[in-house]
N, C-alpha and C positions, 0 to 999 in steps of 0.2 A: 144287933137290931138292924133290920133292913130299911133302906130309904124308901119312902112312898114314891110310887111312879108319878109321872107328870099327869096322866089321865085321871088317876085317883085324886090327886091334890086339886085338880081343876074341878072335878065333879063335887068334891067336898066343899070347895069354896063356893061353887054355884048353889049347892044345897043350903049352905049356911046363909047365903044371900037371899034365899027365897022368902024368909020371914022378915026382911028389912024393907025399907022404902024403895019405890021404883027407881029413883035417881041413884041411890047407893047401890042398888042391884045392878044397874046398867054400868056404873063405873067399875064395880068389881068384876063384872063379866068382861068388859073391855080390857081390864088389867090382866085377867086370866088369859084371855086370848093373846094378848101381846107377849106375856111370858111364855105361852105355849109356842108361838112362832119363833121367838128368840131361841128357845131351847132346841126346837127342831132345826133351825139354821145352824146353831153351834154343832149339833150332831152331824149334820150333813157336811159342814166345813171340815170337821175333824176327820170324817171318813174320806173325803176327797184328798186331804193333805196326806193321810196315811197311804192312799193309793199312789199319789205322785212320788212320795218318798220311796215306795217299793219299786217303782219303775224308773227312778232316777231322772224324772222330768219336772222336778219342782222348780218353778221359775225363781230366779234370783231377784232380790228386791232391787228395784230401779235405783240407779245412782243419779244424783242431780248435781250438775256442776254449779259451783258457787263462785261467782266472780267477785273479787274484793276490789272495790274502787280505790285506786291510789290517788292521793291528792296531787293535783297538778302544781308544779312549782311556780311560784310567783316571781316574775322577773322584775327587778328593780332597776330602772334606767336612771343614770345620774342626771341631775338637773344642771343644765348648762347655763351659766350666768354670762350674759353678754358683756363684753369688755367695753369700756367707754371709748368712743372714737377720739383719736388724737386731734388736738387743736393745732392747726398750722399757724405759725407766726409769720407775719408779712416780711418779705425780703426787702431790705432797703435798696433803693435804686442806685446803680453804679454810676459814678460820674463819667460823662462822655469824654473820651480821649481823642486828642487831635491826631490826624494821620501823620506819620513820620515823613519828613522831607525825603524826596527821592535823591539818591546819590548816584554817582557815575559808575558804580560797580555793575558790570553786566550780570544778569542772572546766571546762576549755575545750572548748566544743562546736565541732567542725569544721564549717565551712559546707558545706551540702549542694550538690552539683554536679548541676545538671539535665542529663540526658543529651541529647546533641546528635546529630542525624542524621548518619550517615557520608557521606551523599550531599549534594553541594553543590546549592544551588538553581539551576535552569536559567536561563541568561541569556536574557532576552527577545529575540526576533528583531525586527529592524526591520520596521515595517509596510510591506507592499508595496502597489502600486497595485491598484485594482479597484473595482467598483461596490458601493454599499450593497445590502442585501438587498431593499429596496422599490423599486429602480429597474427599469425595463423597457427592452426593446430598441426603438429607433426607427430607421427607415431614412430617411436624409437625402433630402429632396425638392429639386427644382430651385429654386435661389434661397435655400436655407438657408445660414446662416453660424453660426459659433460664438456670435457676439454675439446674433444674433436668437434662437437656441435658448436662450441663457442668459436673455434677457429674457422669452421665452415661458414658460420653466419656473421663473422666479424663483430662479435659482442663479447662481453666478459662473462665469466661463470657466475659471478654475483648477480648480473642482470637476469640470467636464465633462472636462477634460484628465486629471485624476487618476483618475477613474472609468474612462476608456478607455485609460489608460497612454499618453497622447500626450506628445511632448516639450514642454518648457516653453514654447518659442517657436513651437509648431505652431498655425497658424491656418487651414490649408487642409483643407477637407473636400470630398467629391465626392458627386454624386447616387447613391443606392443604397448608400452606406456605412452599416454598422450601428453605432450608437452607443447607449451606455447613458445614459438620461435619466430624471429623476424623472417620476412621473406628473403630467400636466398638471392644474392646478387646475380644478375644475368651472367651466363657463361660467355667469356670473351673468346671470340673466334679470331684466329690469326689470318689476316688478309695480307698477302705479300705485296710489297710495293712494286708498281710497274717498272720494268727495266727501261732505261732510256734507249730511244731508237737511234742507231748509228747511221749517219748519212755518209755514204762513200764519197771520198774526194778523188777527183780525176788527176792523175799524174801526167803532166805535160810530156809528150813524146818529143825527143830531140829531132830537130830538123837537119837534113843532110845538106851540108854546105859543100859544094864541089870544090875540089882543090884545083887551083889554076895550074894549067900545064905550062911549063916553060916553053917558050918559042925558040 
């Protein structure tokens, strides 16, 4: 058995309502029209949904964020009970003391303390090797040795080693090496002593004494 269409049912309801009162006819007519619009809307909505499902563009139902209110914690502050203020008892007056009699002992004079420097004296550093201020640079010549240089400059070999920061047992030097040496003493030139000048002495000549002739 087929279902009656919407138009036929509305027409049947309208025809049946023709023999009733005007108010009931109007109410039935309005109800029929409302049912007709609802049915048409449902058909159109189903058609549109089927088209959207076919094209994959059906909108997803909107999501609504729900915020759950959390209860705020209640802070309980401790009640501070004020302490009673202390009661001060009066201090009894002290009896007056008589000053002691002065004696003949002289007052003790505290020794005076001389101020000291807050800074400690610096610790002297160990003396390092190096030449004296009056030494000069000498370039080693072929055939020079530490011994010959010490003899020439009238110093010890240890003094030459210390001035040039050489090891204690170092005896090897090479030509062209720069060494600090004292200034050589000036060369002594021999000046002959002047000879004494001889003053000639005159020899007295004998005088001729005539011999007396006997008579």
